[in-house]
NUMI-115734 format. One record per residue (C-alpha): residue number from 1; residue in one letter; x, y, z. Coordinates in steps of 0.5 Angstrom, whole numbers, plus 500, padded with zeros to 3 digits. Each point is the difference from the previous one (the first is absolute). Layout:
N
<kolvex><num>NUM</num><residu>A</residu><u>X</u><v>Y</v><w>Z</w></kolvex>
...
***
This chain:
145
<kolvex><num>1</num><residu>M</residu><u>093</u><v>487</v><w>453</w></kolvex>
<kolvex><num>2</num><residu>I</residu><u>499</u><v>506</v><w>496</w></kolvex>
<kolvex><num>3</num><residu>E</residu><u>493</u><v>503</v><w>499</w></kolvex>
<kolvex><num>4</num><residu>R</residu><u>498</u><v>501</v><w>492</w></kolvex>
<kolvex><num>5</num><residu>P</residu><u>500</u><v>508</v><w>500</w></kolvex>
<kolvex><num>6</num><residu>I</residu><u>493</u><v>503</v><w>498</w></kolvex>
<kolvex><num>7</num><residu>I</residu><u>501</u><v>503</v><w>493</w></kolvex>
<kolvex><num>8</num><residu>R</residu><u>494</u><v>505</v><w>498</w></kolvex>
<kolvex><num>9</num><residu>A</residu><u>499</u><v>504</v><w>493</w></kolvex>
<kolvex><num>10</num><residu>R</residu><u>502</u><v>506</v><w>497</w></kolvex>
<kolvex><num>11</num><residu>P</residu><u>505</u><v>503</v><w>504</w></kolvex>
<kolvex><num>12</num><residu>L</residu><u>501</u><v>508</v><w>501</w></kolvex>
<kolvex><num>13</num><residu>R</residu><u>504</u><v>503</v><w>493</w></kolvex>
<kolvex><num>14</num><residu>S</residu><u>505</u><v>503</v><w>505</w></kolvex>
<kolvex><num>15</num><residu>T</residu><u>502</u><v>496</v><w>504</w></kolvex>
<kolvex><num>16</num><residu>A</residu><u>500</u><v>494</v><w>495</w></kolvex>
<kolvex><num>17</num><residu>V</residu><u>505</u><v>504</v><w>496</w></kolvex>
<kolvex><num>18</num><residu>A</residu><u>504</u><v>502</v><w>507</w></kolvex>
<kolvex><num>19</num><residu>L</residu><u>501</u><v>492</v><w>501</w></kolvex>
<kolvex><num>20</num><residu>L</residu><u>502</u><v>499</v><w>492</w></kolvex>
<kolvex><num>21</num><residu>Q</residu><u>504</u><v>506</v><w>501</w></kolvex>
<kolvex><num>22</num><residu>A</residu><u>504</u><v>498</v><w>506</w></kolvex>
<kolvex><num>23</num><residu>Q</residu><u>502</u><v>492</v><w>497</w></kolvex>
<kolvex><num>24</num><residu>G</residu><u>502</u><v>504</v><w>493</w></kolvex>
<kolvex><num>25</num><residu>L</residu><u>494</u><v>497</v><w>496</w></kolvex>
<kolvex><num>26</num><residu>P</residu><u>496</u><v>505</v><w>494</w></kolvex>
<kolvex><num>27</num><residu>V</residu><u>495</u><v>503</v><w>502</w></kolvex>
<kolvex><num>28</num><residu>S</residu><u>499</u><v>505</v><w>494</w></kolvex>
<kolvex><num>29</num><residu>D</residu><u>494</u><v>496</v><w>498</w></kolvex>
<kolvex><num>30</num><residu>I</residu><u>496</u><v>500</v><w>506</w></kolvex>
<kolvex><num>31</num><residu>T</residu><u>493</u><v>503</v><w>499</w></kolvex>
<kolvex><num>32</num><residu>A</residu><u>494</u><v>500</v><w>504</w></kolvex>
<kolvex><num>33</num><residu>E</residu><u>497</u><v>494</v><w>495</w></kolvex>
<kolvex><num>34</num><residu>H</residu><u>506</u><v>496</v><w>501</w></kolvex>
<kolvex><num>35</num><residu>L</residu><u>499</u><v>499</v><w>507</w></kolvex>
<kolvex><num>36</num><residu>E</residu><u>493</u><v>497</v><w>499</w></kolvex>
<kolvex><num>37</num><residu>H</residu><u>504</u><v>494</v><w>499</w></kolvex>
<kolvex><num>38</num><residu>F</residu><u>505</u><v>501</v><w>505</w></kolvex>
<kolvex><num>39</num><residu>F</residu><u>500</u><v>496</v><w>508</w></kolvex>
<kolvex><num>40</num><residu>F</residu><u>504</u><v>503</v><w>506</w></kolvex>
<kolvex><num>41</num><residu>V</residu><u>502</u><v>497</v><w>507</w></kolvex>
<kolvex><num>42</num><residu>G</residu><u>500</u><v>505</v><w>506</w></kolvex>
<kolvex><num>43</num><residu>L</residu><u>497</u><v>507</v><w>501</w></kolvex>
<kolvex><num>44</num><residu>D</residu><u>497</u><v>504</v><w>496</w></kolvex>
<kolvex><num>45</num><residu>D</residu><u>505</u><v>506</v><w>501</w></kolvex>
<kolvex><num>46</num><residu>S</residu><u>506</u><v>495</v><w>500</w></kolvex>
<kolvex><num>47</num><residu>P</residu><u>500</u><v>493</v><w>496</w></kolvex>
<kolvex><num>48</num><residu>T</residu><u>504</u><v>495</v><w>502</w></kolvex>
<kolvex><num>49</num><residu>G</residu><u>499</u><v>496</v><w>493</w></kolvex>
<kolvex><num>50</num><residu>L</residu><u>497</u><v>501</v><w>493</w></kolvex>
<kolvex><num>51</num><residu>V</residu><u>499</u><v>497</v><w>494</w></kolvex>
<kolvex><num>52</num><residu>G</residu><u>496</u><v>501</v><w>493</w></kolvex>
<kolvex><num>53</num><residu>V</residu><u>497</u><v>497</v><w>495</w></kolvex>
<kolvex><num>54</num><residu>E</residu><u>499</u><v>502</v><w>493</w></kolvex>
<kolvex><num>55</num><residu>I</residu><u>495</u><v>496</v><w>495</w></kolvex>
<kolvex><num>56</num><residu>Y</residu><u>499</u><v>499</v><w>493</w></kolvex>
<kolvex><num>57</num><residu>G</residu><u>495</u><v>495</v><w>498</w></kolvex>
<kolvex><num>58</num><residu>T</residu><u>503</u><v>493</v><w>503</w></kolvex>
<kolvex><num>59</num><residu>N</residu><u>507</u><v>502</v><w>501</w></kolvex>
<kolvex><num>60</num><residu>A</residu><u>502</u><v>505</v><w>506</w></kolvex>
<kolvex><num>61</num><residu>L</residu><u>506</u><v>504</v><w>502</w></kolvex>
<kolvex><num>62</num><residu>L</residu><u>502</u><v>498</v><w>507</w></kolvex>
<kolvex><num>63</num><residu>R</residu><u>503</u><v>507</v><w>502</w></kolvex>
<kolvex><num>64</num><residu>S</residu><u>503</u><v>505</v><w>506</w></kolvex>
<kolvex><num>65</num><residu>L</residu><u>501</u><v>494</v><w>505</w></kolvex>
<kolvex><num>66</num><residu>V</residu><u>504</u><v>504</v><w>506</w></kolvex>
<kolvex><num>67</num><residu>V</residu><u>500</u><v>499</v><w>507</w></kolvex>
<kolvex><num>68</num><residu>A</residu><u>504</u><v>504</v><w>505</w></kolvex>
<kolvex><num>69</num><residu>E</residu><u>505</u><v>498</v><w>503</w></kolvex>
<kolvex><num>70</num><residu>S</residu><u>498</u><v>501</v><w>507</w></kolvex>
<kolvex><num>71</num><residu>A</residu><u>495</u><v>494</v><w>498</w></kolvex>
<kolvex><num>72</num><residu>R</residu><u>504</u><v>494</v><w>495</w></kolvex>
<kolvex><num>73</num><residu>T</residu><u>501</u><v>493</v><w>502</w></kolvex>
<kolvex><num>74</num><residu>Q</residu><u>493</u><v>501</v><w>503</w></kolvex>
<kolvex><num>75</num><residu>G</residu><u>496</u><v>497</v><w>494</w></kolvex>
<kolvex><num>76</num><residu>V</residu><u>497</u><v>506</v><w>498</w></kolvex>
<kolvex><num>77</num><residu>G</residu><u>503</u><v>500</v><w>493</w></kolvex>
<kolvex><num>78</num><residu>S</residu><u>497</u><v>493</v><w>499</w></kolvex>
<kolvex><num>79</num><residu>A</residu><u>494</u><v>501</v><w>502</w></kolvex>
<kolvex><num>80</num><residu>L</residu><u>500</u><v>507</v><w>496</w></kolvex>
<kolvex><num>81</num><residu>V</residu><u>501</u><v>495</v><w>494</w></kolvex>
<kolvex><num>82</num><residu>Q</residu><u>496</u><v>495</v><w>501</w></kolvex>
<kolvex><num>83</num><residu>Y</residu><u>493</u><v>505</v><w>502</w></kolvex>
<kolvex><num>84</num><residu>A</residu><u>503</u><v>504</v><w>492</w></kolvex>
<kolvex><num>85</num><residu>E</residu><u>500</u><v>492</v><w>498</w></kolvex>
<kolvex><num>86</num><residu>S</residu><u>493</u><v>499</v><w>503</w></kolvex>
<kolvex><num>87</num><residu>Y</residu><u>497</u><v>507</v><w>497</w></kolvex>
<kolvex><num>88</num><residu>A</residu><u>502</u><v>499</v><w>493</w></kolvex>
<kolvex><num>89</num><residu>A</residu><u>498</u><v>493</v><w>499</w></kolvex>
<kolvex><num>90</num><residu>S</residu><u>493</u><v>502</v><w>503</w></kolvex>
<kolvex><num>91</num><residu>H</residu><u>500</u><v>505</v><w>494</w></kolvex>
<kolvex><num>92</num><residu>S</residu><u>501</u><v>494</v><w>495</w></kolvex>
<kolvex><num>93</num><residu>V</residu><u>508</u><v>501</v><w>499</w></kolvex>
<kolvex><num>94</num><residu>G</residu><u>503</u><v>494</v><w>499</w></kolvex>
<kolvex><num>95</num><residu>A</residu><u>508</u><v>502</v><w>499</w></kolvex>
<kolvex><num>96</num><residu>M</residu><u>504</u><v>506</v><w>505</w></kolvex>
<kolvex><num>97</num><residu>Y</residu><u>505</u><v>502</v><w>498</w></kolvex>
<kolvex><num>98</num><residu>L</residu><u>506</u><v>505</v><w>503</w></kolvex>
<kolvex><num>99</num><residu>L</residu><u>506</u><v>504</v><w>500</w></kolvex>
<kolvex><num>100</num><residu>T</residu><u>505</u><v>500</v><w>505</w></kolvex>
<kolvex><num>101</num><residu>T</residu><u>508</u><v>502</v><w>501</w></kolvex>
<kolvex><num>102</num><residu>T</residu><u>501</u><v>498</v><w>508</w></kolvex>
<kolvex><num>103</num><residu>A</residu><u>495</u><v>495</v><w>501</w></kolvex>
<kolvex><num>104</num><residu>E</residu><u>501</u><v>494</v><w>494</w></kolvex>
<kolvex><num>105</num><residu>T</residu><u>501</u><v>495</v><w>506</w></kolvex>
<kolvex><num>106</num><residu>F</residu><u>494</u><v>502</v><w>504</w></kolvex>
<kolvex><num>107</num><residu>F</residu><u>495</u><v>499</v><w>494</w></kolvex>
<kolvex><num>108</num><residu>E</residu><u>503</u><v>493</v><w>498</w></kolvex>
<kolvex><num>109</num><residu>R</residu><u>498</u><v>498</v><w>507</w></kolvex>
<kolvex><num>110</num><residu>R</residu><u>493</u><v>501</v><w>498</w></kolvex>
<kolvex><num>111</num><residu>G</residu><u>499</u><v>497</v><w>494</w></kolvex>
<kolvex><num>112</num><residu>Y</residu><u>502</u><v>505</v><w>495</w></kolvex>
<kolvex><num>113</num><residu>R</residu><u>505</u><v>498</v><w>494</w></kolvex>
<kolvex><num>114</num><residu>R</residu><u>505</u><v>505</v><w>496</w></kolvex>
<kolvex><num>115</num><residu>V</residu><u>498</u><v>500</v><w>493</w></kolvex>
<kolvex><num>116</num><residu>D</residu><u>502</u><v>504</v><w>494</w></kolvex>
<kolvex><num>117</num><residu>R</residu><u>498</u><v>507</v><w>500</w></kolvex>
<kolvex><num>118</num><residu>I</residu><u>499</u><v>498</v><w>492</w></kolvex>
<kolvex><num>119</num><residu>Q</residu><u>493</u><v>496</v><w>503</w></kolvex>
<kolvex><num>120</num><residu>A</residu><u>497</u><v>506</v><w>504</w></kolvex>
<kolvex><num>121</num><residu>P</residu><u>493</u><v>501</v><w>498</w></kolvex>
<kolvex><num>122</num><residu>P</residu><u>498</u><v>506</v><w>495</w></kolvex>
<kolvex><num>123</num><residu>A</residu><u>497</u><v>504</v><w>506</w></kolvex>
<kolvex><num>124</num><residu>I</residu><u>505</u><v>499</v><w>504</w></kolvex>
<kolvex><num>125</num><residu>K</residu><u>506</u><v>502</v><w>495</w></kolvex>
<kolvex><num>126</num><residu>L</residu><u>496</u><v>507</v><w>500</w></kolvex>
<kolvex><num>127</num><residu>T</residu><u>500</u><v>501</v><w>508</w></kolvex>
<kolvex><num>128</num><residu>P</residu><u>504</u><v>505</v><w>502</w></kolvex>
<kolvex><num>129</num><residu>E</residu><u>505</u><v>495</v><w>505</w></kolvex>
<kolvex><num>130</num><residu>F</residu><u>501</u><v>495</v><w>494</w></kolvex>
<kolvex><num>131</num><residu>A</residu><u>501</u><v>507</v><w>495</w></kolvex>
<kolvex><num>132</num><residu>G</residu><u>505</u><v>503</v><w>504</w></kolvex>
<kolvex><num>133</num><residu>L</residu><u>499</u><v>502</v><w>507</w></kolvex>
<kolvex><num>134</num><residu>C</residu><u>503</u><v>492</v><w>503</w></kolvex>
<kolvex><num>135</num><residu>P</residu><u>507</u><v>499</v><w>496</w></kolvex>
<kolvex><num>136</num><residu>A</residu><u>501</u><v>495</v><w>494</w></kolvex>
<kolvex><num>137</num><residu>S</residu><u>504</u><v>497</v><w>505</w></kolvex>
<kolvex><num>138</num><residu>S</residu><u>494</u><v>498</v><w>504</w></kolvex>
<kolvex><num>139</num><residu>A</residu><u>498</u><v>493</v><w>501</w></kolvex>
<kolvex><num>140</num><residu>F</residu><u>494</u><v>499</v><w>496</w></kolvex>
<kolvex><num>141</num><residu>M</residu><u>496</u><v>494</v><w>504</w></kolvex>
<kolvex><num>142</num><residu>I</residu><u>493</u><v>497</v><w>499</w></kolvex>
<kolvex><num>143</num><residu>K</residu><u>495</u><v>496</v><w>505</w></kolvex>
<kolvex><num>144</num><residu>R</residu><u>494</u><v>496</v><w>497</w></kolvex>
<kolvex><num>145</num><residu>L</residu><u>494</u><v>501</v><w>505</w></kolvex>
***
């Protein structure tokens, strides 16, 4: 049985950016303020998994889920998503949204479903990810928490 990873808050910006860049994910908007709602697995100076949450009232954007290739298939991604969902729910979030170009099946298995981008709440539409960092071809998904 695989042990649940220890999840910690507020990764170092430099190591978070390095992990995201290594997997080709956008980093141009990652600030210290964003990292307040980011969570990671691994060492401070070399995280093996990362996820972020942006909260907009009762909606949230799950963003930047990344797991180093060396840590894949060990449940790290699932644990990070569950943690992010619990964190959002504890902040009165009722719906979690995300954009993905590569992990639609992964998120479907965790209860997310694809919806048309036109259904995005106004605050989500204004995020840099929705407005341009993620391509228009990205799957836009939702999960009710």
